[in-house]
C-alpha positions in Angstrom: -8.4 3.5 4.5 -8.1 6.7 6.6 -8.6 6.5 10.4 -10.7 9.2 12.0 -9.0 10.7 15.0 -11.2 11.2 18.0 -10.8 15.0 18.1 -11.9 15.2 14.5 -15.0 13.2 15.2 -15.8 15.5 18.2 -15.4 18.6 16.0 -17.8 17.1 13.4 -20.2 15.6 15.8 -22.9 18.3 15.7 -22.6 18.9 12.0 -22.9 15.2 11.0 -25.8 14.5 13.2 -27.7 17.5 11.9 -26.9 16.6 8.4 -28.2 13.2 8.7 -24.7 12.0 7.8 -25.0 10.1 11.1 -27.9 9.7 13.4 -28.3 10.0 17.1 -27.6 6.3 17.2 -24.0 6.9 16.3 -21.4 5.7 18.8 -20.7 9.2 20.2 -24.3 10.3 20.3 -25.4 12.2 23.4 -28.8 10.6 23.3 -29.3 7.1 24.7 -30.7 4.1 22.7 -34.0 4.8 21.1 -36.9 2.4 21.5 -37.2 0.1 18.5 -39.6 1.2 15.8 -38.8 -1.8 13.7 -41.0 -4.0 15.9 -43.9 -1.6 15.3 -43.3 -1.7 11.6 -43.4 -5.5 11.5 -46.6 -5.5 13.5 -48.3 -3.6 10.6 -47.9 -6.8 8.5 -44.7 -6.1 6.5 -42.9 -9.1 5.0 -39.4 -9.1 6.5 -37.3 -10.3 3.5 -33.7 -11.7 3.4 -31.0 -9.4 2.4 -30.7 -10.8 -1.0 -34.4 -11.0 -2.0 -34.7 -7.4 -3.2 -31.0 -6.5 -4.0 -30.2 -7.0 -7.6 -26.8 -5.4 -7.6 -24.3 -4.5 -4.9 -20.8 -2.9 -5.2 -18.2 -1.6 -2.7 -17.4 1.9 -4.1 -15.4 4.0 -1.7 -15.0 5.8 1.7 -17.5 8.3 2.9 -20.5 7.8 0.4 -23.4 10.1 0.9 -25.9 11.4 -1.6 -26.4 9.9 -5.0 -28.4 10.8 -8.2 -29.2 9.0 -11.4 -28.9 10.8 -14.7 -31.0 9.4 -17.6 -29.2 11.5 -20.2 -25.8 10.3 -19.0 -27.1 6.8 -18.2 -25.0 7.0 -15.0 -25.2 7.2 -11.3 -23.3 10.0 -9.6 -22.4 9.5 -5.9 -20.6 11.9 -3.5 -17.7 10.4 -1.7 -16.1 12.4 1.2 -13.4 9.8 1.4 -12.7 9.8 5.1 -11.5 12.3 7.7 -7.8 11.4 8.2 -5.1 12.7 10.6 -4.3 15.6 8.2 -7.8 16.8 8.3 -8.1 17.1 12.0 -7.5 20.9 12.3 -9.8 22.0 9.6 -12.7 19.6 9.8 -11.4 17.5 6.8 -12.2 19.9 3.9 -8.5 20.2 2.9 -8.2 16.5 2.0 -10.9 16.8 -0.7 -13.2 14.1 -2.1 -14.6 12.7 -5.3 -17.7 12.2 -7.4 -17.9 8.7 -8.7 -19.7 8.0 -11.9 -21.1 4.5 -11.8 -22.6 2.1 -14.4 -26.3 1.9 -13.6 -26.4 -1.9 -14.1 -23.2 -3.2 -12.7 -22.4 -0.2 -10.3 -18.8 -0.3 -11.5 -16.9 3.0 -11.4 -16.7 4.5 -14.9 -15.0 7.8 -13.9 -13.8 9.7 -10.9 -14.2 13.4 -10.6 -11.8 14.8 -8.0 -12.8 17.8 -5.9 -10.8 20.0 -3.6 -13.6 20.0 -1.0 -15.5 17.1 0.4 -18.9 16.5 -1.2 -22.0 15.5 0.7 -25.3 16.7 -0.9 -26.1 16.5 -4.6 -28.7 18.0 -6.9 -28.9 17.3 -10.7 -30.2 19.7 -13.4 -30.9 17.1 -16.2 -31.8 19.9 -18.6 -28.4 21.6 -18.4 -26.4 18.4 -17.6 -25.2 20.1 -14.4 -24.5 18.4 -11.1 -24.5 20.7 -8.1 -22.4 19.6 -5.1 -22.7 20.8 -1.4 -19.6 21.0 0.6 -20.9 21.0 4.1 -17.5 21.3 5.9 -16.3 24.1 3.6 -19.5 26.2 3.4 -19.4 26.1 -0.4 -21.1 24.7 -3.5 -19.5 23.4 -6.7 -21.2 23.0 -10.1 -19.9 20.3 -12.4 -20.7 20.3 -16.2 -21.2 16.6 -16.8 -20.4 16.9 -20.5 -16.8 17.9 -19.9 -16.4 17.6 -16.1 -15.4 21.3 -15.9 -16.3 22.9 -12.4 -17.3 26.2 -11.0 -17.1 27.1 -7.3 -19.1 29.3 -5.0 -18.0 30.1 -1.5 -20.9 30.8 0.9 -18.7 32.2 3.6 -15.4 34.2 3.5 -12.3 33.0 5.3 -12.8 35.9 7.8 -16.4 34.8 8.5 -15.2 31.2 9.0 -12.5 32.4 11.4 -14.9 34.6 13.4 -17.4 31.7 13.7 -14.6 29.3 14.9 -13.4 31.9 17.4 -16.9 32.3 18.9 -17.7 28.6 18.7 -20.6 29.2 16.3 -21.7 26.2 14.2 -22.5 26.9 10.5 -24.4 27.7 8.5 -23.3 24.8 6.4 -24.9 23.5 3.2 -27.1 20.4 3.7 -29.9 19.8 1.3 -29.8 20.9 -2.3 -32.7 21.2 -4.7 -32.5 22.5 -8.2 -35.6 24.2 -9.8 -35.1 23.2 -13.4 -37.8 25.6 -14.6 -35.9 28.6 -13.4 -32.5 27.0 -13.0 -32.5 28.2 -9.3 -30.6 26.2 -6.7 -32.0 26.2 -3.2 -29.6 25.1 -0.4 -30.4 24.7 3.3 -27.8 26.1 5.6 -27.7 24.1 8.8 -26.3 25.7 11.9 -26.9 27.6 15.1 -28.5 30.3 12.9 -29.8 28.4 9.9 -30.4 30.0 6.5 -31.7 29.1 3.0 -29.5 30.2 0.2 -30.9 31.0 -3.2 -28.4 30.6 -6.0 -28.5 31.3 -9.7 -27.8 28.0 -11.3 -26.6 29.4 -14.6 -23.7 31.5 -13.4 -23.5 30.1 -9.8 -24.0 33.4 -8.0 -25.7 33.9 -4.7 -28.9 35.9 -5.2 -30.3 35.8 -1.7 -29.8 34.4 1.9 -33.1 33.9 3.7 -32.7 34.0 7.5 -35.0 33.0 10.4 -34.8 29.2 10.4 -33.5 28.8 13.9 -31.2 25.9 14.8 -30.4 23.1 12.4 -32.4 23.6 9.2 -32.3 20.3 7.4 -34.7 19.1 4.7 -36.1 21.0 1.7 -39.0 20.6 -0.7 -40.3 22.8 -3.5 -44.0 23.3 -4.3 -44.1 24.9 -7.8 -47.8 25.1 -8.0 -48.3 27.1 -4.9 -44.9 28.9 -5.1 -43.8 27.7 -1.7 -40.6 26.2 -0.2 -40.7 23.9 2.8 -37.8 23.7 5.2 -37.6 21.3 8.1 -35.9 22.4 11.3 -34.6 19.6 13.5 -34.3 21.3 16.9 -37.8 22.6 17.2 -39.4 19.7 15.2 -41.0 22.1 12.7 -41.5 22.9 9.0 -41.2 26.5 7.9 -43.1 27.6 4.8 -41.3 30.2 2.5 -43.0 32.2 -0.2 -40.9 31.7 -3.4 -41.6 35.2 -4.6 -41.0 37.3 -1.5 -38.5 34.9 0.2 -40.4 35.5 3.4 -41.3 32.8 6.0 -45.1 32.8 6.1 -45.9 29.8 8.3 -44.5 27.3 10.8 -46.0 23.9 11.4 -45.1 21.2 13.9 -44.0 18.0 12.2 -45.6 15.7 14.7 -42.4 13.7 15.1 -39.0 14.0 16.7 -35.8 14.9 14.8 -37.1 15.9 11.3 -34.5 15.5 8.6 -35.7 15.1 5.0 -38.9 16.1 3.1 -40.7 14.8 0.0 -43.7 16.5 -1.5 -46.7 15.0 -3.2 -48.1 18.1 -4.9 -51.2 16.5 -6.4 -52.4 15.2 -3.0 -51.2 18.4 -1.1 -49.1 16.2 1.2 -45.7 16.8 2.7 -43.8 13.7 4.0 -41.3 14.3 6.8 -38.7 11.7 8.1 -38.3 12.0 11.9 -35.0 10.3 12.9 -35.5 10.2 16.6 -39.1 8.9 16.6 -38.4 6.5 13.7 -41.4 7.5 11.7 -42.6 9.5 8.7 -45.3 12.1 9.4 -47.6 13.3 6.6 -48.7 16.9 6.7 -51.5 18.5 4.8 -49.9 21.5 2.9 -53.2 23.4 2.8 -53.3 23.8 6.6 -50.2 22.3 8.1 -52.1 19.5 10.0 -50.6 16.1 10.5 -52.9 13.6 8.7 -50.9 10.4 9.1 -47.9 8.9 10.9 -46.1 5.9 9.2 -44.0 3.8 11.6 -40.8 3.0 9.6 -37.8 2.0 11.6 -34.9 3.3 13.9 -32.9 6.1 12.5 -35.4 7.1 9.7 -33.4 9.2 7.3 -34.0 9.6 3.6 -37.3 9.3 1.6 -38.4 9.3 -2.0 -41.7 9.2 -3.8 -41.4 7.1 -6.9 -44.3 5.7 -8.9 -47.0 4.3 -6.5 -44.5 3.9 -3.7 -42.8 5.8 -0.9 -39.2 4.6 -0.2 -37.7 5.3 3.3 -34.2 4.5 4.6 -33.9 3.6 8.3 -30.2 3.8 9.1 -30.0 2.3 12.5 -32.5 -0.5 11.7 -30.6 -1.3 8.4 -33.8 -1.4 6.4 -35.5 0.3 3.6 -39.3 0.4 4.0 -41.8 0.6 1.1 -45.2 2.2 1.7 -48.2 2.4 -0.6 -48.3 6.0 -1.9 -52.2 6.2 -1.7 -53.1 4.1 1.4 -49.8 4.6 3.3 -49.9 0.9 4.0 -46.5 -0.7 4.8 -45.9 -2.9 1.8 -42.5 -4.3 2.5 -39.4 -4.1 4.7 -36.1 -4.7 2.9 -33.2 -5.6 5.0 -29.8 -4.1 3.9 -26.3 -5.5 4.8 -25.1 -2.1 5.9 -26.7 1.2 7.1 -28.7 2.7 4.3 -28.3 6.4 3.8 -29.5 8.1 0.6 -31.8 7.2 -2.3 -31.9 7.8 -6.0 -34.7 7.0 -8.3 -34.4 4.7 -11.3 -36.1 6.4 -14.3 -38.6 3.6 -15.1 -39.8 3.4 -11.5 -38.5 -0.2 -11.2 -36.6 0.4 -8.0 -34.0 2.6 -6.4 -30.4 3.0 -5.8 -29.2 3.2 -2.2 -25.9 4.3 -0.6 -24.8 2.2 2.3 -22.7 3.2 5.2 -20.3 1.2 7.3 -20.6 1.4 11.1 -17.8 3.0 13.1 -16.2 1.1 15.9 -15.8 2.2 19.5 -12.8 4.3 18.5 -14.9 6.0 15.7 -13.0 4.4 12.9 -13.5 2.1 10.0 -11.3 0.4 7.5 -14.0 -0.8 5.3 -15.6 0.8 2.1 -19.1 2.0 1.8 -21.4 0.5 -0.9 -24.1 1.2 -3.4 -26.9 -1.2 -4.0 -29.8 -1.4 -6.6 -33.1 -2.7 -5.1 -36.3 -3.8 -6.7 -39.7 -3.7 -5.0 
């Protein structure tokens, strides 16, 4: 396995924290230890299960696993693997080493195929209609589209070499691709660009061309949700603990709402109930906003390092990275149903098509030298 040199880690520090790739509980975090939210979650009556009670499959897969998606048409899981930040990557933030997309068997989690990429993959979005997997390259400021039928690729640079050099010279961070969302109805790809001056990129999914760059998101735009019925986009911004509302037609920011939590990362929308769920990594909770007026209507205590979330069936799944748990809430009552312990730090979630559980990527902890020689894993959990 590759060892991550200290200077590389320091160069990546801001990017990875903002991306949710690591949380503020990481070994090099500038913030101190956060008060435990796990205790609060348990006090709400959750049953704390053993590691094995809910895990029906587990497999070590590779280095640097991040987002994953399940494709019903391909009957496969696709997981992004950055595959470490070695010595050779220290001068250019690791992008030159490349990475891979692993295709996994949905039952055994065995690797069926490896798709090599020149840039390191982090975020994923799947257009099931066109069999296209979109990949965000956070450290290279670019996006790749993979045709899953023949594994051919197309690449879109979101910044020129000159722009990258100028940003590096002036010590400007980003914007870098973080969250990807594909609107299958229009084949439009939306990508949050996290940085000192964050943006939202709008990309034509058919020919992979940039159609617009929406500005005005401040520092560290993170999560993204699409509201088709009301023609709105929701973007969370980490530094000011807010959600910005974007009109899908005009591409203008029309509202800004406080999240009610600290350190918002990811979003999930329940369109029928007009509710937007926000994971807040620093406060260890999920806040629920009314999308008709932006008011916070509920706060769900989840666990330290709250990160990813997913609405599936009658449940809300939430990963709590530092707590090493996945919490399950009732979608209607918001009651905490269960707290599933995981052997490693849970990162991202992918739905199983029959709503019988979820796939979760698990991260190894770094030691005091910011290194690890162990592989990340994928698990399948059942409620």
